[in-house]
C-alpha positions, 0 to 999 in steps of 0.5 A: 399402149399409150397408158404404158408409155405415159406411165413410163415417161412419168416414172422416168421423170421421177426416177431421174432426179432420184438417180441424180441425187443418189450419185452425190454424198451430202453432209455437214461439218460442225464443232462440238457445240453444233455450230457450222464450220465453213470452208472445211476441207472434205476429201474422199480417199481409197483404203490406201489413202489415195485421193479420189475427190474433194471439196470445201464446206459452204457458209452453213457447213454443208458439203456435197461430194460425187460418189466414187468407186472404191471410196473407203475413207472420208477425211475432214480438216480445218485450221485450228481443229483436229483432222478427222479420218473415218470410214466412208458412210454415204448415210452420215449426215454430220461430222464433228471436229474438236479444237486443237489443244495448242491452238492459241499457244502455237499460232501458225501461219496459214496459206492464203488458199486456206483463208481466201475464197473467190465467190464471183462478185466478191472475195471472202476472207475466212476469219475463223480459220485464222488463229490470229483472230483469237487474240486480235481486234477486227482492225488488226485483222483487216490488214490481212484481207486482200484488197484491204489495207490499213495505214499508219493512222488506222485509215482503212482503204479498199483497193487503195481508196477510201471510197467504199461502203461498210456493211455488216452481215449484208446490212448497211452499217451507218455507225461505221461511216462516222468513226470507222477506225475507232469502232473497228479496233473496238470489236474483237476479231473472234466475233467475226466469221468472215470479211467479204470484199464486194467489188462488183455490186449488183442492180440493188446497189449500182443506182446508189453509187456504191462501187465497192462494199466491205461486208463484215459477217459476224458469228451467229449468236449462241447462249451467253452468261456474261458480256464480251467486248473491248475498252481502249484509249490513246493519245498523240503528241498533239495531246489529243486523247481518244477512248472507246468501248464496245460490248456485246451480250445475249439473253435468251433470244435477245442479243444486244451490242453497242459502243461509245467513242470519244475523239479529239483533234488538237489545235496543232493537229488541225493546223493548216497553211495555204498560199495562193498566186493567181493571175486574171487572164482578162487584165493580167492582174495578179492576186497573192495570198496566204492563210493559217487555220486551226480547228480543234474538234471534239467528236462523240459517237454511239451505237446500240444494236439489238436482234430478237430471233422469234424462231428459226425463220423470223428475225427482228433487228434494230439499231440506232447510231450516229455522232456529234462534232463540235469545232472552234475554228480561227485563222488569219490571212492576207491578200494583195493585188498587183497590176500587170506592171507589178505595182500594188493596187489593193491589199488587206489582212483577214481575221476570222473566228467560227466559235460555233461550227457543230454538226450531227448525223443520227439514224435509226433502222428497223428490219424484219426478215422472214425465211421460208422452208425453201433454203435461201428464200428470204423476204425482208421489210426495212425502214430507216430514219436519218437526220443530219445537221450543220450549224455555223456562226462565223465572224470575219474582220478586215484589217490594214486595208489599202484601196480594198475591192469591197465596201465593208470592214467585216461580216457575220454569217449564220447558217443552219442546214437540216437534212431528214430522210425516211426510207421504206424498202422491201426485198425478196430473194428466191432460188429458181430451179437448181442453178438460178436465183432471182432478187427483186425489190422496191424502195420509197424515199422521202427527203427534206432539205432545209437551209437558212442563211443570214449574212450581215455586212458592216458598212454595206447594208445593201448586201445584207441577206436572209435566205431560206431554201427548201428542197424536197425529193421523192424517189420511187425505185424497183429492181430485179436481178437474175443470177446463174451459177453452174460449174465454172460459169457465173452470170448476173443481169439486173435492171433498176428503175428510179422515178424522182420528183424534186421540188424547190421552195423559197419561203422568203419569196426571193426565188421562183418555186419550181418542180421537176421529175427524173426517170432513170433506168439503170442496168448492170451485168457481169460474167465470171469464169473460174478457171479453178477454185483459185483463178478467175476472170470477170467482166462487169458492166454497171451504171449508177446515178448521183443526185445533188445535195443541198450544198450544191442546190442552195442558191444562197449567196456566200460572199467574202472579200475575194470570192462569191459562191452560190448553188444551182437549184436547177441541177439534175442527177448525173449518170455514170457507166463503168466497164471493168475486167478483173483477173484474180488469183489466190495462191499459197503465198501470193494473191493478186488481181489486175483490173483495167476499167473505163468510166463514162459520165456525160452530165457530171455535176461540176464546178463552174468558175469565172471572174468579174472585176478580179472577184472569183465566182463559183457555182455548179452545173451538169455541163461536164463530160468525164472519162476515166480509164485506169488499171488497178492492181493488188498484191499480197505476198507472204515472203516468209512465216513472219513477213507479209508484203501488201501492195495497192496501186492505180494508174489512171487517165482522167479527162474532163470536157465542157462543150458549152465553155469550150474547155477540156482538161486531162492527165495521167496520175497514180496512187501507190500504197505499200505495207510490210508486216514483220513479226519480231522477237518477244511477240512484237509485230511491226507494220510499215506503210508507204503512201504515194498519193496523187502523183503525176497530173492528177486532174481534179476538175475542168480547170485544175490538177493536184498532186501530193509530192511528198510520200508518207511513211508510217510505222507502228509497233504492237505487243500483246500481254496477259493470258490470251493476249487480252491486253494490247499496246501500240506505239506509232509514228505517223509521217516518219520523215515529214512534218507536213503533208503538202498538196499542190493545185495548179489552175491552168485555164479559165478566167484565172490561172495560178497555183496554191499550196496547202499543207497540214501538220501531219507528223505525230507519235501515237500510243494506245492501249486496249483490253479485251474482256469476256469470250462469246460467239454472241453478236447481233444478227442482221438481215441479209437485205436492208437499206443503203442510200448513197446517191447524194453528192454535195450534201451536208458533210462531216467537217472533220472528215478526211479527203477521199482518194 
């Protein structure tokens, strides 16, 4: 009897999963070449075409349907392909769709529900399902992706901000960090499978400060007998030309792609003006100043990527990319000091020139990916090398001096900074049971910062300085993340541990060497509920850290006639904690989301400002506490077949407090971005953007707040020509109504208070032309996991880069 019972239990254990499987119908949707078709609509029907149930195919074209009594027909449809209706056969393994004959000639407007899919921590835009991707560039198509916007200068924003990271095929892509708009408008959109907006990165990313990711998933490679790509060139009314080329090709198992970009910034385009008026609180003396600055620039960027598919389970990929920039900066200024009674007691004029302000940022990366026979089990090994440099050679002269507060007539500064980094990383992903997935990984980073500063003063040899500063960091990190996905519920929890060892040395002996270590435990969690395929609610908790870069750490003193600045070698990492609630809905014509959030930082790296004898001093410390509460919103509305409206907005309250200084500063502010796209006769597409940035009491630090009072309106017209719209011409107006963009800053507390106004020439006309050649699905394959280091703040920056909002 025991044997019979045991046998029965064992039989039930084997029969139960078999019976469960038998209740489902599985298959794959492919095209005529055998390539998978993602997000195809698959439905089961009765003989009279009555609907029984339906689903969509996944990224690999697979679908699963529960068997239904009375099922007689199986219907499969996908935008740009002929709909197929066939007799239902549970044993059928694949269904082949063929393209519509008039797919390119009659471009149709597709509803957002067919293009957008909510996947818990991300929103995916199905590029292959949009007929416009057959003729547009990737930059053009990004304008259609929810939560992504492109302004009149082709600057890309995610949720209204430029503070996000670019990935390609789940792989950090440093080549997009230097000149993203030049690269994005070089890539034909038909090489892109989908765009993912990841607004809730997990434990793998949180410790490194990534708050949002734009992941570009490329079409997988196929046989190729020719090259494909884009060449383009443009110029603006500042007579600043630009040009770039993107090519991709494949031979056998080897796929190659690359680009080169050349960009210039004219001296009038980079012409800035600044006025300041400040009062020193201890003496009531007043300082009034103004300056003009021009900085023409030349930028060269390049990338080469390669992948070799050893077999279906093993993939090698490598890339090398970066950019160089060179500026020739010159300017003039004046400054005057007044007593409390209004009498002048000191003044001078300044003339400065930086004939050599150059920098570079280059990196190389190698990845090996191994997949097992178990679906979605992946092991990845990665190595990355990165180097960044900054050289400056500045000459300043003081003229028309009256009772100056300094003892020299001019000075020279020579600066050389170098940052080098080696990163080793391993990542492992494994599905567990039916609804679970585990991700684990480890990373080791070696960072070397080197800075050498020489300052020589005319007539004040006692102030001359020659400072060398070396700062090294070693980071050892490990993370684990668990995911559960069943039905409408998705859960994720993760934790990351990071050990950091920091050491500082002064080769000249002008400082005391020191060492320290830091331990950080970084948890994250989220819960997502899908009301249906188009509505979801997500609550997420995350933490992140930021480490100081060499610009914040370097103790070398930088001195001019009115100010002194130096870094703080004792800085430690800061820790950020965020809580976000997001409701998202994807509709036939309207897609929107609303996200209230709260961010808390208790040891924020911030400026310490003070004054001695009417001279301003600046350094850095971890003494600030920071709170940021706000509501973000996105709306995309297809008003008609030819008109689309997009809106990104944020309203936030920022609060800073430093207990040791007994200072606090807070205020409300908002950023608003609106874009309308209109299809005009003769295949002309018009795009207008409206930006209202930094309005209100936009608190920028413990002492001051800023605002940009003038909204910016941009307009762009685009028309394509030739067969398959291969030739595209764009005309644009940047800042339609205002010659300058202005930014006002008010300092309300501390050792000095006052205001400054900064303005830059912004209005310009632009024209560009691009030609797309070849046609192929080939694209360098990238591994699913790789290296991204974004935790450093205050490091070496691209001097030509824009401000983040």
